[in-house]
N, C-alpha and C positions, 0 to 999 in steps of 0.2 A: 312595253308596259301593258299589263293586263287590263281588261275591262273593269275588274273589281278594284284595282288600284285607282283608276280614274274615277270610279263611282265614290269611293271612300274619300279621296282628296285629303287635304291637310286637316280639315275639320274632323274627319272620321278617325284619323290616326291620333289626333290630339285628344279626342274623346276617349279613345282606347287607353291612352297614357293616363289620363285623369282617373278613369275608372279603376285601372290597375293600382295606381297610387292610393286612391281612396279605399279600395278593398283591403289593400295590404296594411296601410298604416292604422286605419280604424280597428281592424281585426287584431293587429299586434298590440295596440294600446289597451284594448279591453282585455285581451289575453294576459297582458302583464298585470293588470289589476287583480286577476285571479292567480296567475302563476307566481308572482313575486311573493305574496304571503304564503303560498303553498311551499315554495322552495325554502323560505325561511323556517317554516314549520318543520320541514323534513330535516333541516340542519340542526335546529335547536333541540328537537326531540330524539335525535340519534343517540346511540350508546355513548359516544364521546361528546355529545352536545352539552350546552349550558343548562338545559332542563330535560334530561332524558325521560321519555315516555315511550317505551319500546312498542307497546301494542298500538298506540296511535301512529307511530312512525311506520310500522309495518302495514297498517291499514291504508294510510294515505299513499305510501309507496306502491302498494299493490294496485290501487286504482289508477295511479299515474302510469305505472308500467303497462297496464292493460291498454289504456288509451294510446300510449306511445307505440305499442306494438302493432296497431292496426294500420295498414296502408291507407293513405288519405282517400283514394278513390273508393275503397270499400267502406270506409267510415262515412263518406258522403251518402252512399246508398242507404246505409243503416240509419242515418240521422234524418232521412226524408220525413218520416212520420213525426219524429220529435220536433223538427223544424216547423212543420205544419201546425203542431199544437202550441209551440211557444211563440213564434213570430207571425203565425197566421198564413204562411206560404211555404212551399217546398221548392220554389224556383225563384230566380231573380237575385239581385244583389243582396237583399235582406237575408235570404236563406243562405247565400254563400258566406256572408259575414259571420253568421251564427256557426256554420260548419267550420270555418277557419279558426274561430275562437276556441271551439271544442278541441280541434286538432292541435292548436298552438299552445294552449295553456299548460298541458302536462309536459310538453317539450321545454317550455320556458321554466317551469318549476325545477326541472333537473339542471338546467343551465344555471339558475340562481343558486341552487343548492351547491353545485360545484364551485361557483365563484365565492360564496360565503365561506366555504370550508377552507379556502386558500388563506384566510386571515390568520396571521400568526397567533398561536395560542398564548404567547407571552403577553400580547396586548390585551387579550380577554382576561387573563389572570390579574393583570394590573388594574383593570377596571373593577373586577370583583373585589380586590383588596381595598379599593377605595369606597366599597359599599354600594356599587351600582347594581340595580335589579336587572331582571331578565329583559324587560322592555328597554331600559336605558342602554344596556349592552348592545341590543339589536339595533336601536335607533342611532346611538351616538358612537358605536365602535364598529360593529360588523358591516353595516351599510356604507358608512364613509370609507372604511378601509378597503372594502371590496368594490368601490365605485368604478375604477378603471376596468376591472374584469367584468363587472355587470354591464358596462357599456359595450364592451366587445361582444358579450353574450347577446345583448340586444340587437347588435348589428347582424350577427349570425342568425338569430331568430327571425328578424325582419326579412332577410334574404330567403330563408326557408319558406316563410309565409308567402313571399312573392312568387316562389316556385309553385306552391299549392294553388295560388290564384289563377294560374294558367289553365286550370281545369274548370274554370267558371262556366265555360261554354256548355259543359255537359248538363247544367241545370238552368240554362237560359239566362245566366248572368253576363255581365259585360267585361271589358278589359281587352288587352292585347292578346291574351290566350284565347279568348272567345273569337276574336277576329281571325286568328291563325287556324284554329281548329274547326270552327263551324262555318266559316265563310270562305277562307282561302283554300283550305285543303280540298273540299269537295269540287271546287272549280279549278284546282291545280294551279292556283295563282302563286307561283314561287316567289315573285318579287314582293308580294304582300307578306308572305310567310317570313322571308329573310329580313324585311324591314321591321316586322314585329320582334324578331329575334334581336336585331340590333338595338331597338329601343329598350327592350328588357335588359340588355347588357349595360346600356347607358344608365338606366335607373339603378341597377345593382352597384355599378362603380361609384355613382354619386353617394349612395347610402354607405358603402364601405369607406370611402374616403372621408366623408363627414364624421362617421363614427370613430374612425381611427384617430382623427385630429382631436376630437373631443376626449377620447380616452387618454391620449398623451397629455393633454392639458390638465386632466384631473389626477394624473399619476404623480404622487408625492416624490417617488424616487427620481423621476426625470427632472422635476422641478428643483429638488435639492441638489442634484448633480449639476444643473445649470447654474445655480447660485454659487456652488463651490468653484466652478470654472470661472465665473465672473470675479469672485474674490481673488483667486489665484492670478487672473489676468491683471486685475487692478493693482495687486501687490507687485507684480512684475513691472508694470508701467511706472509705479512710484520709485522702485529701486533703479 
């Protein structure tokens, strides 16, 4: 057992877990507040959307694609002066959260766009025939129908942001990534590095399992299939 492992103790690792979860979930939540409407806008204003606005779609898509194409470590460096101007610092957890939001929002926008486009066009046409407006179709048709896919996308996005958070140590932020990169690696504390890896894997598994369970519960197809099976089983018992 390395000296660093003894110095950190249980409290040090628990703090690292808390900071990782805090950075990941807060950043993902705020990024969704930006990325969700952007993704809906991209879907609605597309050529085949319910309210096509080609120039707006291309403009928003262009900005989203630019931000998505920049590797996170390079984006972090580029955002240092922006972070200093907006959140008042270019280091620490506050700066890291800002950078994670900027990196995650365009990624989430594309995930949302892809999920919403999976909705059956027949359902949209049925809503239109009943006189539903654009907002009603988005709020009462697109989002409810795309809910399972949106949840799966949220899980993938959260895991992606979790991976980004491992770079927090490069700007003096906290978390398991910071412990592994800035403390354990220079002192060659392999036990600390591998424990950080194991804890990250556990967090990812918890997020994935919880997300998949929630997605299955909100999937109408699975629920209808279960109800059909129950009816068939009950009929068989009666006969």
